[in-house]
N, C-alpha and C positions, 0 to 999 in steps of 0.2 A: 521608486515610483510604482504605485499599484496599477494593475491592468487586468483585463479579463484573460483567463487562460482556458484553453480547450484541449484536452488530451484524450486520446482513444488508444486502447492497448489491451494487454493480456497480463494476468497474474498467473505465474506458473509455479506450482508447488515444488519446493525443494525436498519436502518430506522431513525437514529438519526443524528442530526448535532453535531459538536464538542461541542458546549455549552450544549447540552442535554446529550452527552456521558460523558463529564468530569464535575465533581462537582467543582464549583468555590471555595468551601471550602478546597479542597485538593491542590490548586495551591499555591506554595510558592511565596512570593513577588518578588523574583529575576527573575521570568518569566515575559516577557512583556505582554502576553495575554494567553488565553486558547489554541490558536492554537500553540503557541511556546511551551507550556507545553505538549500538545498532541504529537507534532512531536518528542520531546525529550523522553517522558515517554512511548509512545506506539510504538516506532520504531520497526518494524518487527512483531508487534502483531496487529496493526490496521492501516488503511490508508483511506484518504478521497478522494472520487470521486464525483464530482458534488455537493459538499456541504454535502454529506452523508458519515458517518463513516462505513467502512467495516472492519470486523474482519478478520485477516489473519490466515489461517490454512495451514501449509506447511510442506514439508519434503525436506531434502537435497538429491541431486542426484549427482553422480560422472560422469563427462564427460568433454569435451573440446569445446571451441568456444562460441561466444556470441549468446544468444537466448533471445527474448522478445516477448512472445505470450500471448494473453488473449482472452477468449470467454465467452459470456453470457449464462447462463442456464435458463431454464424455471422457476426455483424457485427464480430467482433474484440474485443468487450468481454468482460469476465470477471465472472461472478456469484460472490459470495463470501458466506460466513457464518462469523463467528468469535464464540466465547463463551469468556471466560477471566476468571480472578481477576487483577486488575491489580496485586496485590501480588507476583505470581510471574512474570508475563509482561507484555509491552507490546503495544499494538496492532500495531506494525510486526513484532514477532516472530511474532505469530499470523498476520498476512498472509503473511509469509515461509513459515511452516509450511504454510499452505493452498496457496500457489502452488507450493511444491515438488512438489506432486502433478500439476501441469500438464505437458503434453507438453514435451519437451526443446526443441523449436524455439521455443516461446513464451517459455521461460525464457532463451533466448539461449545455451544450452549446445550443445556438439557432441559 
């Protein structure tokens, strides 16, 4: 059943790429690659921005209406707040929408 979700938290850089974050020894053969495994196994606990894995620390908040915000901190972590109807968007899509607002150098774009 779909419902509105509202999460507020922080993305904390591990300084690692997916291949450094995930041990290839732990990936079952039915995953096509380490990124496919990462997206499945670390959903809502880690996210990749600009090729770097960020750990997700968050708490659920109760309220209505869509929100997608993100801001960089001086320690390299990223505060975020997302609220969405999970019948129309996923957590990853909302994090992507929020982090699209971050500076280009954080997103790994040129």
